[in-house]
N, C-alpha and C positions, 0 to 999 in steps of 0.2 A: 460266409467270410465274417473276416475278425479281423473290427475296429477297435480304432488304441483311441482313447480319447485323454486331452494331456488337456491337464487345469492348472491354468497359468492364476497361483499365490502372486498378489501385489503385494508388495511394502505398502503397509500404512504408519505415515508418521502426526504426529498429535501437534500441530498446530496453532499457536497459542499469540496474537496477532497487539499487540497493546498501540497505539497511540495516545501524541500530548498534543491534543489543538482542543484550542478554550469554542463551543460553544455554546449559546439561547436558546431557550426554551421555544419547544416547536423543529430546534433545526437537529441534523445528525447525520452524521457518517457512514457509508458503508465500500466494500469493497469490492472491485472487478477485478476478474481471473479467470486464466487460464485451466483453472480447476473446477471439476464437472460441480466439484462439492463446497465454494465460493461461488459459486449465482442461484440462485431463482429465476422464477420467470423474466424477470425485470432485467436479468442478466449479470445481481449487481448483487450480494451480501451483507443487510443491512450487519454492525457493528451494535455488540452490546454499551447502553451509556455507562461508564463506572461516577464520574465525577464534573462538574464545569471546563477540568483539563482534561478529560481522559478517554478513553474509546475501549474498546476487545471486543476482541472476535476470534472461539473456539474454531477448527475446523477437523479432521480427520480428512487426510492427504494421500489419495492414490500415486503414490512420488512414481510410480514403474508404468504409469500415464500423462503419467505428466511430455506435453510434447518437449521431444529434442531435450528430455531432463527435464527440464531449466521452472519456475516455479515464476513467472510472469505477474504483476499486479499490481494497483495503483488504489490508490481514496478516492473517494464521495461526495463527496457535499452536500447535500443538497435541503435549501432556505425552505423554512416554513412552509411556502408552497411549492413543494417540489421542487422547482424550478436547483437543477445540478451543474455544480460543479468541476467534474475534474481537474485532476494534476495534471501542468503543464507539462510536465518535462517527460521524461521514455519513463517508461513501465521498469518500475525497480525488477530485480533480479534475485532469484534468490536456487542456491543449487543443494536440492536433500541431497541429493547423493552425498556429496562431502557429512553427513554429518547421518549416512545407513548404522541404524544403530540405536541411532537417540531416541529416545519413544516419545519426549515431548519437547519439543524443540519454541523457547519463547518472542520471538521479536519484536525492537520499540524501534517506532521510529519515532517523528515527527517531521509538521509539514506546517507548514504557513498562505495561507491562501493572499497568488497574484500578487493584490488590489491595500492589503494589508498594510497600515501606517509605514510599520518597520518597511518594507522591503522599496519607500522613496528613493535612501540611499544607499543602493544598490542599482539606481534606474542611469543607466548616460547621459545625458543634461547633468546632471548630480556629480556623477563624476570626473566627467571634462571641469568641469567647475573646481567641486573638491579639493580634488587630486592634482591641480598645476601645478607646474615649477613652478617661484616660484624667485623669481634673479636681484638676489641683495643686490643694493651698486652701494657703492666703498665711496 
């Protein structure tokens, strides 16, 4: 009998995630994704602290192993007590196939916590009051 062994070579890409997010001592950020290289026992991968404003994560991703060829990910905030807050929006999507041949892909993201004071101005009550059209009487 003759057996043919086909070896599937996965295309790997180094992806470096940077996110601007202010944290305090004891707080941390992580990424939740559909790539096994971005998952640990907790289902997420902790990011590396750079300074008060920036976090970083480097990972080798098997691009051909991604479901549908799409890397889907969200950021996860973990406070000093271990309480987790995931991004509220739909997962961010990256289509690595569009970058095939690139050895290192750097992603620069931003995120602010939904309860952040700056989000007050994006609430429906604020918009209704502040942006209502004023009629001038002459």
